[in-house]
N, C-alpha and C positions, 0 to 999 in steps of 0.2 A: 138268592133268597136265603136268609139265615136259617140254620137248623131250628126246629120247634123249641128246643130248650133255650136257645138265645132269645126267641120271640117271648117266651114266658118270663124270662129274666127281665127283658126290657119292659114288658107289660107291668110286672110287679114294681119295677124302679118308677115307672110313671105314676102308679097309684101311690107310691110312698111320697113322691114329690107333691102330689095334689092334696095330700093330707096335711102338709105343713101349714101352720097358721100365719107365717110371715111372707106369703106370696104378695108381690106387687102386680103380677100379670102372668098370663098364661095363653099358650096357643095349643090347641089339641086337634089332631086330624085323625079320622077313622076311616079306613078303607074296608068296604065289605062288598065283595063281588066287583061290579063295575061302578059302585057308588062311593063318593067321597063326601063325607060330612066333617065340618070343622067348626070350632068356636074360638073366639079370642076375646079376652077381656083384660082390662088393666085398671089400676087405681092411681093414676098420676094426675096432678093438676097442671103440670108444666108441659105444654105441647111439644117443646123441643125434646124433653126427656122421653115422651111417648114415641116420637119419630125416631129417636136413636135406639130405643129398645126395639121397635119394630124392625128397623134396618139391621140391627145386630142379629136378631133372630133370623131374618132372611139370609144374611151372609152365613150364618152357621148352617142353616139347611142347605144352601148351595155347596158349601164346603163338604158337608157330610154325603150329599148325593154324588158329588164329583169323586170322592174317595171310593164310595161303594161301586160306582160305575167305572172307575179308573179312566176318568176323562178330566181335561183341564176345567177348573172352575168357571173360566170365562165362557166356554162352550155350554156348560150347564145353565149359567145365567141367561145367555142369549136365547137358548131353546126355551127356558121358562118364560122369558119376556114375549117371545113369539107365540107360545101356547096361550098365554094370558090375553094377548091381543086378539087371537082367533076366538077364544071363548067370549070375550066382550062383543065380538062381532056376530056371535052365534053360529060360527062355522063349525062343521063336523070335523073334529080333530082325529078321527080314527083312520 
């Protein structure tokens, strides 16, 4: 877990990014205790561009988590896909 000052720096960076007027889309996830809330929005008319933006965002998240956990990105992606399937099936993942 990053030090508190790193967290505050990242939080301030996120706030700065959201204040920009030229956003085409965003994804925000907030973890509080055991709860995860998220929101995603975009302003694209081209479905292919929307898909590529979403896939790029997912790839970036996988890479970042892999670096933080010191794991291969392929393992992180596989674990995420398995977790998503379990959540869709309503299984207890704990």
